[in-house]
PDB file of N, CA, C and O in Angstrom:
ATOM      1  N   MET A   1     -12.561 121.747 127.912  1.00  0.00           N
ATOM      2  CA  MET A   1     -12.729 122.475 126.673  1.00  0.00           C
ATOM      3  C   MET A   1     -11.744 123.657 126.654  1.00  0.00           C
ATOM      4  O   MET A   1     -11.589 124.367 127.647  1.00  0.00           O
ATOM      5  N   ASP A   2     -11.088 123.848 125.512  1.00  0.00           N
ATOM      6  CA  ASP A   2     -10.147 124.946 125.368  1.00  0.00           C
ATOM      7  C   ASP A   2     -10.894 126.273 125.257  1.00  0.00           C
ATOM      8  O   ASP A   2     -11.971 126.327 124.663  1.00  0.00           O
ATOM      9  N   PRO A   3     -10.333 127.343 125.820  1.00  0.00           N
ATOM     10  CA  PRO A   3     -10.993 128.649 125.703  1.00  0.00           C
ATOM     11  C   PRO A   3     -10.933 129.166 124.260  1.00  0.00           C
ATOM     12  O   PRO A   3     -10.019 128.840 123.502  1.00  0.00           O
ATOM     13  N   ILE A   4     -11.912 129.963 123.911  1.00  0.00           N
ATOM     14  CA  ILE A   4     -11.939 130.569 122.581  1.00  0.00           C
ATOM     15  C   ILE A   4     -10.833 131.617 122.509  1.00  0.00           C
ATOM     16  O   ILE A   4     -10.768 132.525 123.339  1.00  0.00           O
ATOM     17  N   GLN A   5      -9.965 131.480 121.508  1.00  0.00           N
ATOM     18  CA  GLN A   5      -8.846 132.399 121.357  1.00  0.00           C
ATOM     19  C   GLN A   5      -8.954 133.271 120.123  1.00  0.00           C
ATOM     20  O   GLN A   5      -8.271 134.288 120.006  1.00  0.00           O
ATOM     21  N   ARG A   6      -9.819 132.865 119.200  1.00  0.00           N
ATOM     22  CA  ARG A   6      -9.895 133.560 117.915  1.00  0.00           C
ATOM     23  C   ARG A   6     -11.337 133.518 117.406  1.00  0.00           C
ATOM     24  O   ARG A   6     -11.990 132.474 117.426  1.00  0.00           O
ATOM     25  N   ILE A   7     -11.817 134.677 116.951  1.00  0.00           N
ATOM     26  CA  ILE A   7     -13.162 134.769 116.393  1.00  0.00           C
ATOM     27  C   ILE A   7     -13.036 135.259 114.958  1.00  0.00           C
ATOM     28  O   ILE A   7     -12.419 136.293 114.701  1.00  0.00           O
ATOM     29  N   VAL A   8     -13.621 134.517 114.026  1.00  0.00           N
ATOM     30  CA  VAL A   8     -13.581 134.878 112.612  1.00  0.00           C
ATOM     31  C   VAL A   8     -14.951 135.441 112.241  1.00  0.00           C
ATOM     32  O   VAL A   8     -15.980 134.803 112.466  1.00  0.00           O
ATOM     33  N   VAL A   9     -14.949 136.653 111.664  1.00  0.00           N
ATOM     34  CA  VAL A   9     -16.201 137.321 111.328  1.00  0.00           C
ATOM     35  C   VAL A   9     -16.234 137.621 109.829  1.00  0.00           C
ATOM     36  O   VAL A   9     -15.404 138.384 109.336  1.00  0.00           O
ATOM     37  N   PRO A  10     -17.180 137.033 109.102  1.00  0.00           N
ATOM     38  CA  PRO A  10     -17.320 137.359 107.684  1.00  0.00           C
ATOM     39  C   PRO A  10     -18.010 138.722 107.539  1.00  0.00           C
ATOM     40  O   PRO A  10     -18.974 139.014 108.246  1.00  0.00           O
ATOM     41  N   VAL A  11     -17.512 139.541 106.630  1.00  0.00           N
ATOM     42  CA  VAL A  11     -18.112 140.864 106.417  1.00  0.00           C
ATOM     43  C   VAL A  11     -18.381 141.104 104.943  1.00  0.00           C
ATOM     44  O   VAL A  11     -17.630 140.670 104.069  1.00  0.00           O
ATOM     45  N   ASP A  12     -19.476 141.808 104.697  1.00  0.00           N
ATOM     46  CA  ASP A  12     -19.796 142.219 103.328  1.00  0.00           C
ATOM     47  C   ASP A  12     -20.054 143.722 103.282  1.00  0.00           C
ATOM     48  O   ASP A  12     -20.575 144.248 102.298  1.00  0.00           O
ATOM     49  N   PHE A  13     -19.679 144.400 104.362  1.00  0.00           N
ATOM     50  CA  PHE A  13     -19.788 145.856 104.503  1.00  0.00           C
ATOM     51  C   PHE A  13     -21.230 146.334 104.589  1.00  0.00           C
ATOM     52  O   PHE A  13     -21.508 147.509 104.350  1.00  0.00           O
ATOM     53  N   SER A  14     -22.150 145.438 104.926  1.00  0.00           N
ATOM     54  CA  SER A  14     -23.537 145.822 105.138  1.00  0.00           C
ATOM     55  C   SER A  14     -23.714 146.218 106.602  1.00  0.00           C
ATOM     56  O   SER A  14     -22.818 146.022 107.423  1.00  0.00           O
ATOM     57  N   ASP A  15     -24.881 146.776 106.916  1.00  0.00           N
ATOM     58  CA  ASP A  15     -25.190 147.115 108.307  1.00  0.00           C
ATOM     59  C   ASP A  15     -25.212 145.861 109.178  1.00  0.00           C
ATOM     60  O   ASP A  15     -24.802 145.899 110.338  1.00  0.00           O
ATOM     61  N   HIS A  16     -25.689 144.755 108.618  1.00  0.00           N
ATOM     62  CA  HIS A  16     -25.748 143.502 109.381  1.00  0.00           C
ATOM     63  C   HIS A  16     -24.349 143.014 109.745  1.00  0.00           C
ATOM     64  O   HIS A  16     -24.119 142.572 110.870  1.00  0.00           O
ATOM     65  N   SER A  17     -23.421 143.091 108.808  1.00  0.00           N
ATOM     66  CA  SER A  17     -22.075 142.613 109.133  1.00  0.00           C
ATOM     67  C   SER A  17     -21.382 143.574 110.097  1.00  0.00           C
ATOM     68  O   SER A  17     -20.561 143.141 110.906  1.00  0.00           O
ATOM     69  N   ALA A  18     -21.695 144.866 110.026  1.00  0.00           N
ATOM     70  CA  ALA A  18     -21.136 145.822 110.992  1.00  0.00           C
ATOM     71  C   ALA A  18     -21.603 145.464 112.405  1.00  0.00           C
ATOM     72  O   ALA A  18     -20.834 145.548 113.363  1.00  0.00           O
ATOM     73  N   ARG A  19     -22.855 145.071 112.520  1.00  0.00           N
ATOM     74  CA  ARG A  19     -23.384 144.651 113.826  1.00  0.00           C
ATOM     75  C   ARG A  19     -22.677 143.381 114.302  1.00  0.00           C
ATOM     76  O   ARG A  19     -22.369 143.244 115.486  1.00  0.00           O
ATOM     77  N   ALA A  20     -22.424 142.459 113.379  1.00  0.00           N
ATOM     78  CA  ALA A  20     -21.714 141.220 113.743  1.00  0.00           C
ATOM     79  C   ALA A  20     -20.305 141.532 114.239  1.00  0.00           C
ATOM     80  O   ALA A  20     -19.832 140.912 115.192  1.00  0.00           O
ATOM     81  N   VAL A  21     -19.633 142.484 113.601  1.00  0.00           N
ATOM     82  CA  VAL A  21     -18.287 142.880 114.037  1.00  0.00           C
ATOM     83  C   VAL A  21     -18.347 143.470 115.441  1.00  0.00           C
ATOM     84  O   VAL A  21     -17.515 143.149 116.289  1.00  0.00           O
ATOM     85  N   ASP A  22     -19.331 144.333 115.687  1.00  0.00           N
ATOM     86  CA  ASP A  22     -19.474 144.928 117.020  1.00  0.00           C
ATOM     87  C   ASP A  22     -19.733 143.856 118.079  1.00  0.00           C
ATOM     88  O   ASP A  22     -19.157 143.900 119.166  1.00  0.00           O
ATOM     89  N   MET A  23     -20.594 142.903 117.759  1.00  0.00           N
ATOM     90  CA  MET A  23     -20.885 141.824 118.714  1.00  0.00           C
ATOM     91  C   MET A  23     -19.641 140.968 118.960  1.00  0.00           C
ATOM     92  O   MET A  23     -19.347 140.597 120.096  1.00  0.00           O
ATOM     93  N   ALA A  24     -18.921 140.663 117.886  1.00  0.00           N
ATOM     94  CA  ALA A  24     -17.705 139.853 118.025  1.00  0.00           C
ATOM     95  C   ALA A  24     -16.659 140.594 118.844  1.00  0.00           C
ATOM     96  O   ALA A  24     -15.931 139.983 119.627  1.00  0.00           O
ATOM     97  N   ALA A  25     -16.581 141.922 118.664  1.00  0.00           N
ATOM     98  CA  ALA A  25     -15.611 142.713 119.428  1.00  0.00           C
ATOM     99  C   ALA A  25     -15.917 142.639 120.921  1.00  0.00           C
ATOM    100  O   ALA A  25     -15.011 142.515 121.745  1.00  0.00           O
ATOM    101  N   GLY A  26     -17.192 142.716 121.256  1.00  0.00           N
ATOM    102  CA  GLY A  26     -17.583 142.593 122.662  1.00  0.00           C
ATOM    103  C   GLY A  26     -17.242 141.226 123.227  1.00  0.00           C
ATOM    104  O   GLY A  26     -16.728 141.112 124.340  1.00  0.00           O
ATOM    105  N   MET A  27     -17.531 140.196 122.457  1.00  0.00           N
ATOM    106  CA  MET A  27     -17.208 138.832 122.898  1.00  0.00           C
ATOM    107  C   MET A  27     -15.710 138.650 123.045  1.00  0.00           C
ATOM    108  O   MET A  27     -15.238 138.060 124.016  1.00  0.00           O
ATOM    109  N   ALA A  28     -14.963 139.163 122.070  1.00  0.00           N
ATOM    110  CA  ALA A  28     -13.507 139.004 122.106  1.00  0.00           C
ATOM    111  C   ALA A  28     -12.909 139.697 123.323  1.00  0.00           C
ATOM    112  O   ALA A  28     -11.982 139.187 123.951  1.00  0.00           O
ATOM    113  N   LYS A  29     -13.448 140.858 123.643  1.00  0.00           N
ATOM    114  CA  LYS A  29     -12.949 141.587 124.813  1.00  0.00           C
ATOM    115  C   LYS A  29     -13.184 140.774 126.089  1.00  0.00           C
ATOM    116  O   LYS A  29     -12.300 140.681 126.941  1.00  0.00           O
ATOM    117  N   GLN A  30     -14.371 140.190 126.217  1.00  0.00           N
ATOM    118  CA  GLN A  30     -14.692 139.392 127.398  1.00  0.00           C
ATOM    119  C   GLN A  30     -13.843 138.127 127.486  1.00  0.00           C
ATOM    120  O   GLN A  30     -13.472 137.692 128.576  1.00  0.00           O
ATOM    121  N   LEU A  31     -13.538 137.541 126.325  1.00  0.00           N
ATOM    122  CA  LEU A  31     -12.816 136.264 126.297  1.00  0.00           C
ATOM    123  C   LEU A  31     -11.303 136.425 126.167  1.00  0.00           C
ATOM    124  O   LEU A  31     -10.556 135.460 126.329  1.00  0.00           O
ATOM    125  N   GLY A  32     -10.852 137.648 125.874  1.00  0.00           N
ATOM    126  CA  GLY A  32      -9.424 137.844 125.616  1.00  0.00           C
ATOM    127  C   GLY A  32      -9.008 137.218 124.299  1.00  0.00           C
ATOM    128  O   GLY A  32      -7.875 136.762 124.148  1.00  0.00           O
ATOM    129  N   ALA A  33      -9.929 137.197 123.349  1.00  0.00           N
ATOM    130  CA  ALA A  33      -9.676 136.566 122.047  1.00  0.00           C
ATOM    131  C   ALA A  33      -9.337 137.618 120.999  1.00  0.00           C
ATOM    132  O   ALA A  33      -9.569 138.810 121.201  1.00  0.00           O
ATOM    133  N   SER A  34      -8.791 137.168 119.888  1.00  0.00           N
ATOM    134  CA  SER A  34      -8.527 138.053 118.755  1.00  0.00           C
ATOM    135  C   SER A  34      -9.654 137.900 117.738  1.00  0.00           C
ATOM    136  O   SER A  34     -10.408 136.927 117.770  1.00  0.00           O
ATOM    137  N   ILE A  35      -9.756 138.874 116.837  1.00  0.00           N
ATOM    138  CA  ILE A  35     -10.778 138.837 115.786  1.00  0.00           C
ATOM    139  C   ILE A  35     -10.095 138.897 114.434  1.00  0.00           C
ATOM    140  O   ILE A  35      -9.179 139.693 114.225  1.00  0.00           O
ATOM    141  N   ASP A  36     -10.542 138.053 113.517  1.00  0.00           N
ATOM    142  CA  ASP A  36     -10.113 138.113 112.120  1.00  0.00           C
ATOM    143  C   ASP A  36     -11.346 138.434 111.283  1.00  0.00           C
ATOM    144  O   ASP A  36     -12.362 137.744 111.370  1.00  0.00           O
ATOM    145  N   LEU A  37     -11.251 139.481 110.476  1.00  0.00           N
ATOM    146  CA  LEU A  37     -12.328 139.827 109.562  1.00  0.00           C
ATOM    147  C   LEU A  37     -11.994 139.258 108.198  1.00  0.00           C
ATOM    148  O   LEU A  37     -10.858 139.361 107.735  1.00  0.00           O
ATOM    149  N   ILE A  38     -12.992 138.653 107.551  1.00  0.00           N
ATOM    150  CA  ILE A  38     -12.766 138.138 106.206  1.00  0.00           C
ATOM    151  C   ILE A  38     -13.831 138.703 105.276  1.00  0.00           C
ATOM    152  O   ILE A  38     -14.974 138.922 105.680  1.00  0.00           O
ATOM    153  N   HIS A  39     -13.448 138.931 104.049  1.00  0.00           N
ATOM    154  CA  HIS A  39     -14.386 139.418 103.047  1.00  0.00           C
ATOM    155  C   HIS A  39     -14.302 138.501 101.836  1.00  0.00           C
ATOM    156  O   HIS A  39     -13.230 138.286 101.270  1.00  0.00           O
ATOM    157  N   VAL A  40     -15.435 137.975 101.458  1.00  0.00           N
ATOM    158  CA  VAL A  40     -15.508 137.084 100.304  1.00  0.00           C
ATOM    159  C   VAL A  40     -16.507 137.672  99.331  1.00  0.00           C
ATOM    160  O   VAL A  40     -17.570 138.148  99.729  1.00  0.00           O
ATOM    161  N   ILE A  41     -16.166 137.639  98.066  1.00  0.00           N
ATOM    162  CA  ILE A  41     -17.075 138.171  97.060  1.00  0.00           C
ATOM    163  C   ILE A  41     -17.578 137.060  96.164  1.00  0.00           C
ATOM    164  O   ILE A  41     -16.937 136.018  96.019  1.00  0.00           O
ATOM    165  N   GLU A  42     -18.709 137.291  95.579  1.00  0.00           N
ATOM    166  CA  GLU A  42     -19.235 136.384  94.580  1.00  0.00           C
ATOM    167  C   GLU A  42     -18.666 136.821  93.235  1.00  0.00           C
ATOM    168  O   GLU A  42     -18.701 138.005  92.900  1.00  0.00           O
ATOM    169  N   MET A  43     -18.156 135.893  92.481  1.00  0.00           N
ATOM    170  CA  MET A  43     -17.607 136.229  91.168  1.00  0.00           C
ATOM    171  C   MET A  43     -18.700 136.816  90.286  1.00  0.00           C
ATOM    172  O   MET A  43     -19.818 136.301  90.253  1.00  0.00           O
ATOM    173  N   PRO A  44     -18.383 137.889  89.574  1.00  0.00           N
ATOM    174  CA  PRO A  44     -19.380 138.452  88.670  1.00  0.00           C
ATOM    175  C   PRO A  44     -19.639 137.496  87.507  1.00  0.00           C
ATOM    176  O   PRO A  44     -18.761 136.741  87.090  1.00  0.00           O
ATOM    177  N   ALA A  45     -20.846 137.550  87.006  1.00  0.00           N
ATOM    178  CA  ALA A  45     -21.177 136.728  85.840  1.00  0.00           C
ATOM    179  C   ALA A  45     -20.378 137.237  84.646  1.00  0.00           C
ATOM    180  O   ALA A  45     -20.309 138.442  84.406  1.00  0.00           O
ATOM    181  N   ILE A  46     -19.790 136.338  83.920  1.00  0.00           N
ATOM    182  CA  ILE A  46     -19.023 136.720  82.735  1.00  0.00           C
ATOM    183  C   ILE A  46     -19.891 136.448  81.520  1.00  0.00           C
ATOM    184  O   ILE A  46     -20.325 135.321  81.283  1.00  0.00           O
ATOM    185  N   SER A  47     -20.130 137.477  80.774  1.00  0.00           N
ATOM    186  CA  SER A  47     -21.010 137.369  79.615  1.00  0.00           C
ATOM    187  C   SER A  47     -20.389 136.495  78.538  1.00  0.00           C
ATOM    188  O   SER A  47     -19.189 136.560  78.270  1.00  0.00           O
ATOM    189  N   MET A  48     -21.223 135.689  77.938  1.00  0.00           N
ATOM    190  CA  MET A  48     -20.779 134.868  76.816  1.00  0.00           C
ATOM    191  C   MET A  48     -21.411 135.379  75.523  1.00  0.00           C
ATOM    192  O   MET A  48     -21.412 134.701  74.496  1.00  0.00           O
ATOM    193  N   ALA A  49     -21.949 136.595  75.607  1.00  0.00           N
ATOM    194  CA  ALA A  49     -22.618 137.189  74.448  1.00  0.00           C
ATOM    195  C   ALA A  49     -21.602 137.517  73.361  1.00  0.00           C
ATOM    196  O   ALA A  49     -20.404 137.592  73.634  1.00  0.00           O
ATOM    197  N   PRO A  50     -22.069 137.712  72.137  1.00  0.00           N
ATOM    198  CA  PRO A  50     -21.155 138.048  71.038  1.00  0.00           C
ATOM    199  C   PRO A  50     -20.377 139.348  71.293  1.00  0.00           C
ATOM    200  O   PRO A  50     -19.305 139.553  70.724  1.00  0.00           O
ATOM    201  N   TYR A  51     -20.913 140.206  72.134  1.00  0.00           N
ATOM    202  CA  TYR A  51     -20.262 141.490  72.399  1.00  0.00           C
ATOM    203  C   TYR A  51     -19.548 141.501  73.738  1.00  0.00           C
ATOM    204  O   TYR A  51     -19.418 142.548  74.372  1.00  0.00           O
ATOM    205  N   ASP A  52     -19.098 140.361  74.157  1.00  0.00           N
ATOM    206  CA  ASP A  52     -18.425 140.214  75.445  1.00  0.00           C
ATOM    207  C   ASP A  52     -17.212 141.133  75.525  1.00  0.00           C
ATOM    208  O   ASP A  52     -16.312 141.077  74.687  1.00  0.00           O
ATOM    209  N   ILE A  53     -17.209 141.978  76.549  1.00  0.00           N
ATOM    210  CA  ILE A  53     -16.055 142.864  76.750  1.00  0.00           C
ATOM    211  C   ILE A  53     -15.105 142.302  77.803  1.00  0.00           C
ATOM    212  O   ILE A  53     -13.999 142.812  77.982  1.00  0.00           O
ATOM    213  N   GLY A  54     -15.534 141.259  78.494  1.00  0.00           N
ATOM    214  CA  GLY A  54     -14.681 140.632  79.494  1.00  0.00           C
ATOM    215  C   GLY A  54     -14.528 141.482  80.737  1.00  0.00           C
ATOM    216  O   GLY A  54     -15.196 142.505  80.890  1.00  0.00           O
ATOM    217  N   ILE A  55     -13.652 141.057  81.616  1.00  0.00           N
ATOM    218  CA  ILE A  55     -13.380 141.771  82.861  1.00  0.00           C
ATOM    219  C   ILE A  55     -12.076 142.542  82.673  1.00  0.00           C
ATOM    220  O   ILE A  55     -11.075 141.968  82.245  1.00  0.00           O
ATOM    221  N   PRO A  56     -12.081 143.835  82.989  1.00  0.00           N
ATOM    222  CA  PRO A  56     -10.843 144.614  82.845  1.00  0.00           C
ATOM    223  C   PRO A  56      -9.714 144.017  83.685  1.00  0.00           C
ATOM    224  O   PRO A  56      -9.962 143.458  84.754  1.00  0.00           O
ATOM    225  N   SER A  57      -8.504 144.134  83.214  1.00  0.00           N
ATOM    226  CA  SER A  57      -7.364 143.523  83.907  1.00  0.00           C
ATOM    227  C   SER A  57      -7.157 144.107  85.298  1.00  0.00           C
ATOM    228  O   SER A  57      -6.557 143.451  86.150  1.00  0.00           O
ATOM    229  N   THR A  58      -7.630 145.310  85.549  1.00  0.00           N
ATOM    230  CA  THR A  58      -7.453 145.940  86.861  1.00  0.00           C
ATOM    231  C   THR A  58      -8.589 145.637  87.830  1.00  0.00           C
ATOM    232  O   THR A  58      -8.541 146.048  88.989  1.00  0.00           O
ATOM    233  N   PHE A  59      -9.613 144.920  87.362  1.00  0.00           N
ATOM    234  CA  PHE A  59     -10.813 144.684  88.177  1.00  0.00           C
ATOM    235  C   PHE A  59     -10.478 144.078  89.536  1.00  0.00           C
ATOM    236  O   PHE A  59     -10.879 144.618  90.567  1.00  0.00           O
ATOM    237  N   PHE A  60      -9.748 142.966  89.552  1.00  0.00           N
ATOM    238  CA  PHE A  60      -9.490 142.273  90.808  1.00  0.00           C
ATOM    239  C   PHE A  60      -8.541 143.048  91.716  1.00  0.00           C
ATOM    240  O   PHE A  60      -8.700 143.017  92.936  1.00  0.00           O
ATOM    241  N   ALA A  61      -7.571 143.735  91.153  1.00  0.00           N
ATOM    242  CA  ALA A  61      -6.666 144.548  91.967  1.00  0.00           C
ATOM    243  C   ALA A  61      -7.443 145.678  92.647  1.00  0.00           C
ATOM    244  O   ALA A  61      -7.246 145.947  93.832  1.00  0.00           O
ATOM    245  N   GLU A  62      -8.319 146.330  91.897  1.00  0.00           N
ATOM    246  CA  GLU A  62      -9.119 147.412  92.457  1.00  0.00           C
ATOM    247  C   GLU A  62     -10.086 146.887  93.511  1.00  0.00           C
ATOM    248  O   GLU A  62     -10.302 147.532  94.536  1.00  0.00           O
ATOM    249  N   LEU A  63     -10.664 145.725  93.260  1.00  0.00           N
ATOM    250  CA  LEU A  63     -11.579 145.123  94.213  1.00  0.00           C
ATOM    251  C   LEU A  63     -10.852 144.778  95.509  1.00  0.00           C
ATOM    252  O   LEU A  63     -11.366 145.023  96.601  1.00  0.00           O
ATOM    253  N   ARG A  64      -9.663 144.213  95.385  1.00  0.00           N
ATOM    254  CA  ARG A  64      -8.870 143.866  96.568  1.00  0.00           C
ATOM    255  C   ARG A  64      -8.494 145.111  97.370  1.00  0.00           C
ATOM    256  O   ARG A  64      -8.610 145.117  98.595  1.00  0.00           O
ATOM    257  N   GLU A  65      -8.045 146.162  96.689  1.00  0.00           N
ATOM    258  CA  GLU A  65      -7.670 147.396  97.377  1.00  0.00           C
ATOM    259  C   GLU A  65      -8.867 148.003  98.110  1.00  0.00           C
ATOM    260  O   GLU A  65      -8.744 148.465  99.244  1.00  0.00           O
ATOM    261  N   SER A  66     -10.008 147.996  97.456  1.00  0.00           N
ATOM    262  CA  SER A  66     -11.223 148.530  98.081  1.00  0.00           C
ATOM    263  C   SER A  66     -11.596 147.722  99.317  1.00  0.00           C
ATOM    264  O   SER A  66     -11.910 148.292 100.362  1.00  0.00           O
ATOM    265  N   ALA A  67     -11.563 146.400  99.204  1.00  0.00           N
ATOM    266  CA  ALA A  67     -11.915 145.541 100.339  1.00  0.00           C
ATOM    267  C   ALA A  67     -10.923 145.720 101.485  1.00  0.00           C
ATOM    268  O   ALA A  67     -11.333 145.769 102.644  1.00  0.00           O
ATOM    269  N   GLN A  68      -9.634 145.819 101.187  1.00  0.00           N
ATOM    270  CA  GLN A  68      -8.636 146.006 102.234  1.00  0.00           C
ATOM    271  C   GLN A  68      -8.852 147.335 102.958  1.00  0.00           C
ATOM    272  O   GLN A  68      -8.737 147.406 104.182  1.00  0.00           O
ATOM    273  N   ARG A  69      -9.162 148.370 102.210  1.00  0.00           N
ATOM    274  CA  ARG A  69      -9.414 149.688 102.801  1.00  0.00           C
ATOM    275  C   ARG A  69     -10.652 149.630 103.711  1.00  0.00           C
ATOM    276  O   ARG A  69     -10.637 150.151 104.826  1.00  0.00           O
ATOM    277  N   LYS A  70     -11.708 148.996 103.224  1.00  0.00           N
ATOM    278  CA  LYS A  70     -12.934 148.889 104.017  1.00  0.00           C
ATOM    279  C   LYS A  70     -12.732 148.012 105.249  1.00  0.00           C
ATOM    280  O   LYS A  70     -13.257 148.322 106.319  1.00  0.00           O
ATOM    281  N   LEU A  71     -11.981 146.927 105.112  1.00  0.00           N
ATOM    282  CA  LEU A  71     -11.703 146.070 106.266  1.00  0.00           C
ATOM    283  C   LEU A  71     -10.916 146.831 107.322  1.00  0.00           C
ATOM    284  O   LEU A  71     -11.184 146.686 108.514  1.00  0.00           O
ATOM    285  N   ALA A  72      -9.955 147.633 106.904  1.00  0.00           N
ATOM    286  CA  ALA A  72      -9.168 148.429 107.853  1.00  0.00           C
ATOM    287  C   ALA A  72     -10.067 149.426 108.581  1.00  0.00           C
ATOM    288  O   ALA A  72      -9.902 149.657 109.779  1.00  0.00           O
ATOM    289  N   GLU A  73     -11.018 150.014 107.857  1.00  0.00           N
ATOM    290  CA  GLU A  73     -11.943 150.965 108.473  1.00  0.00           C
ATOM    291  C   GLU A  73     -12.878 150.277 109.458  1.00  0.00           C
ATOM    292  O   GLU A  73     -13.249 150.875 110.468  1.00  0.00           O
ATOM    293  N   LYS A  74     -13.263 149.042 109.189  1.00  0.00           N
ATOM    294  CA  LYS A  74     -14.208 148.307 110.029  1.00  0.00           C
ATOM    295  C   LYS A  74     -13.544 147.582 111.196  1.00  0.00           C
ATOM    296  O   LYS A  74     -14.224 147.149 112.126  1.00  0.00           O
ATOM    297  N   SER A  75     -12.243 147.452 111.151  1.00  0.00           N
ATOM    298  CA  SER A  75     -11.536 146.700 112.182  1.00  0.00           C
ATOM    299  C   SER A  75     -11.763 147.341 113.546  1.00  0.00           C
ATOM    300  O   SER A  75     -11.562 148.545 113.703  1.00  0.00           O
ATOM    301  N   PRO A  76     -12.184 146.542 114.545  1.00  0.00           N
ATOM    302  CA  PRO A  76     -12.387 147.084 115.893  1.00  0.00           C
ATOM    303  C   PRO A  76     -11.138 147.735 116.461  1.00  0.00           C
ATOM    304  O   PRO A  76     -11.236 148.663 117.263  1.00  0.00           O
ATOM    305  N   ALA A  77      -9.970 147.265 116.059  1.00  0.00           N
ATOM    306  CA  ALA A  77      -8.720 147.817 116.566  1.00  0.00           C
ATOM    307  C   ALA A  77      -8.481 149.242 116.083  1.00  0.00           C
ATOM    308  O   ALA A  77      -7.730 149.990 116.708  1.00  0.00           O
ATOM    309  N   THR A  78      -9.118 149.626 114.965  1.00  0.00           N
ATOM    310  CA  THR A  78      -8.892 150.971 114.424  1.00  0.00           C
ATOM    311  C   THR A  78     -10.023 151.922 114.769  1.00  0.00           C
ATOM    312  O   THR A  78     -10.018 153.071 114.327  1.00  0.00           O
ATOM    313  N   ARG A  79     -10.978 151.470 115.540  1.00  0.00           N
ATOM    314  CA  ARG A  79     -12.093 152.346 115.919  1.00  0.00           C
ATOM    315  C   ARG A  79     -11.794 153.086 117.187  1.00  0.00           C
ATOM    316  O   ARG A  79     -12.621 153.868 117.654  1.00  0.00           O
TER     317      ARG A  79
END
């Protein structure tokens, strides 16, 4: 069996995912593996009502920037 070289940890910035990152960091240190953090969001419901305002054009860019900033803060390498 090949040794584990990479651990992928899904994060949603909750306390539970922070604990998962800490556990993965410990495992990675013992195994000499790297860690990749991923963040996935659920698409917001888009209203089909007569007064639909839609999603602002900057919504996804702002969401991405926020997630990247939070991922950098949570990364074990930056702690």
